[in-house]
C-alpha positions in Angstrom: 0.0 0.0 0.0 2.9 2.4 0.8 4.4 1.7 -2.6 1.1 2.6 -4.4 0.8 5.9 -2.4 4.5 6.7 -3.2 4.0 6.0 -6.9 0.9 8.2 -7.0 2.7 11.1 -5.2 5.6 10.9 -7.6 3.3 10.7 -10.5 1.4 13.9 -9.5 4.6 15.8 -8.6 6.1 15.0 -12.0 3.2 16.8 -13.7 4.1 20.0 -11.8 7.5 20.1 -13.6 6.0 19.6 -17.1 5.0 23.1 -18.1 4.6 24.6 -21.6 7.0 27.5 -22.3 4.7 28.9 -24.9 2.2 31.6 -24.2 -0.6 32.6 -26.5 -2.1 35.9 -27.3 -5.5 36.4 -28.8 -6.6 39.5 -30.6 -10.1 40.4 -31.7 -10.4 41.2 -35.4 -13.3 43.4 -36.2 -14.6 45.9 -38.7 -13.2 48.7 -36.5 -9.7 47.3 -37.3 -10.2 47.4 -41.0 -11.7 44.0 -41.6 -15.1 44.7 -43.3 -16.9 41.4 -44.0 -20.3 39.7 -44.0 -19.1 36.2 -44.3 -15.7 34.5 -44.2 -15.5 31.5 -46.5 -11.9 30.4 -46.0 -8.9 31.0 -43.7 -5.3 30.0 -44.5 -1.8 30.8 -43.1 1.1 31.1 -45.5 4.8 30.3 -44.9 5.5 33.9 -43.8 2.9 33.8 -41.1 0.3 35.9 -42.8 -3.2 34.8 -42.2 -5.4 35.1 -45.3 -9.2 35.5 -45.2 -11.4 34.8 -48.2 -14.6 36.8 -47.7 -17.7 37.6 -49.7 -16.3 41.1 -50.5 -12.7 40.3 -51.2 -9.4 38.9 -50.0 -7.7 40.1 -46.8 -4.4 39.3 -45.1 -3.5 39.9 -41.5 0.2 40.2 -40.4 -0.3 40.7 -36.6 0.1 44.5 -37.1 -2.6 45.4 -39.6 -5.3 44.0 -41.9 -5.0 44.8 -45.6 -7.5 44.2 -48.4 -5.9 42.8 -51.5 -7.1 44.4 -54.7 -6.9 41.6 -57.2 -8.3 43.6 -60.2 -7.4 47.3 -59.7 -9.3 49.7 -61.8 -7.5 51.9 -64.3 -7.9 55.6 -64.0 -11.0 56.7 -66.0 -12.5 53.2 -66.0 -16.2 53.1 -64.9 -16.9 51.6 -61.5 
């Protein structure tokens, strides 16, 4: 019985030394920060760490500092809207 208690104590103490060194930070992305959307259809992260959002009104990327809308088909000056 003493061996079982000792094993349980050592087992639970060992979990106290196993700690993750990583910490996580979450940030709310909203229309106030430049992300205007009605629906997000896809989310992907590229090899540079940019997070890409495919929305009903365009393509956006987020680089932890700002949200930028990607203009895939820019209008030429004088071209009708």
